[in-house]
N, C-alpha and C positions, 0 to 999 in steps of 0.2 A: 201317251197322248191324252190331253184333257178332253173328256167326252162331252163337255158343255158345247152346245151349238151356238154359233155366233152369226149375227146378221151383218152383211156388208152392204152399206148404203152409200151411193155416190151422191154426196150433198150438192155438188156442182150441177149434175144432170138430173137431180131429183128422181133417182130410180134405185131399185134394189138389184144387186148382182147375185145375192144368195141369202138364204135363211138358214143354211145348214153347214156352215164352215166349222171345222174342228181346228184346234190349235196344236201345233207341233212346237213345243217349247223346251224339249229336252234333247240331248244329243241323239239318243236312239230314235226318238220320234221324228226328228229332223232328217236323219239319214234314211229312215224307212219311207216317210212321206206317203206316196200312193202305191209303192211297190206291193204287188200281190193283189191289188184290186183289178177286177176284170173290166170294170167300167166305172164311170163317174156320172151320177144322175145330174139332171139340170140344176138341182138345188144343193149340190154338195161342193166341197172344196177343202183346201188345207191352207191355213195361215201359218207360215213358217217364221218363227221369232227366236232369236235374231237370225237374219240371213241377208247376204249380199248377192246371192246367186243360187241357182238350183241345178239339178240334173234330172233327166228322165230315164236314166239307166234302169231297166227293169220295169218301167211303166209301159203299159200295153196300149195306150191311147194318147192322142195329141191333147195338149192343154193350152189354155190361155194363161199367161203369166203376167202379173202386175207387181212391179217393184214399188215399195212405199218408203217414204222417209220417216223420221221420228214423229212427225206431226200427222201421219197418215195421208200425206199428199202424194199423188202418183208422180213418180219420176221417170218411169220407163214401162213400156208394155211390149209383149210379144204375143201375137195372135197365132193360134194353131201351131204351137211349138211341137215339133215332132218327137217321137219316142227315141230312146237310146242316144240322147245328146246331152251336152253340158251347156247350160245357158251362160250368158256373159255375167261377169262380176260387175256390180255397180257400187262403187265405194260410198256413195251417199245413201244407199239403201239401208234401212233398219229391219225391214221384213219383206216377205214376198208372199203373194197370194197365188195359189195354183187353183184354177177354176176350169170348168168344162169349156171345151172349144166353143167359140162364138159368143162367149160372155162379154168380151170387150166390144165386139161389133154390135151386139144387141143393145148394150147400154151406152154405146158411143163414148166410152171412157177414153180419155186422152191424158197425156202428161200435163200436170198442173191441176187436175181435178182433186177435190178434197173428199176424202172418205170418212165415214163414221163406221166403226166396227165395235159392236157391243153384243152382250148376251141377248138372246131372243126375248127374254123377259124384260129387258131394259129398253127395247126399241120403242115401245109405246110411250114411255116417259120422255124419251128424246123427241119423238114426233109431236107430242103434246106441247113441249117447250117451244119447238120450232113454230107451231101454229100460233101459240100465244104471242111470240115475238112478232110474227107477221101481222097479227091482228092489231097489236099495239102500234105498229108503224102506219097501218092504213087508217086507224082512227085518230092518230095524232095530227 
C-alpha cells in the first residue's frame, strides 16, 4: 500500500472529506483494505484503485463507501455500510473510497459531485489555482 497520504476534496460542495487517505493500488493492498484495523479515525480512509466494488469481510466497523468514475465524479454512495458484507458492483466505477461512517452525511456528498484527490502537499497548489480562477471571474 502506498503510504503517501491523499486529500479528498468535494469540489461541488467545497469541503474536505479527508486529509489522510492511503492508496490501495496493488492486488494485495486492495484485498486487505481495512482488514485488521480496529477502527478508522475521522481523517483516515482507503482509495481502492482500480475497483468496481468492495467487501467488508473482516472489517470490524461500518464504513461510508463512495464509487468514483475515471474523472473522479461520484457515481454511487453507500452510507454506514455494515461489516461482513459484499457491496454492489458498479460497472462505471474506476475506484472506490472507503471512509469513516458519517463522512457522506457530514459533507452532503451526492452522485454527480466532482472530487479532487491529490497528495497532501499538492492541495495548497490546487486551492491557490481555484482562488486565482474565481478572482479572475469576479474582476472581469
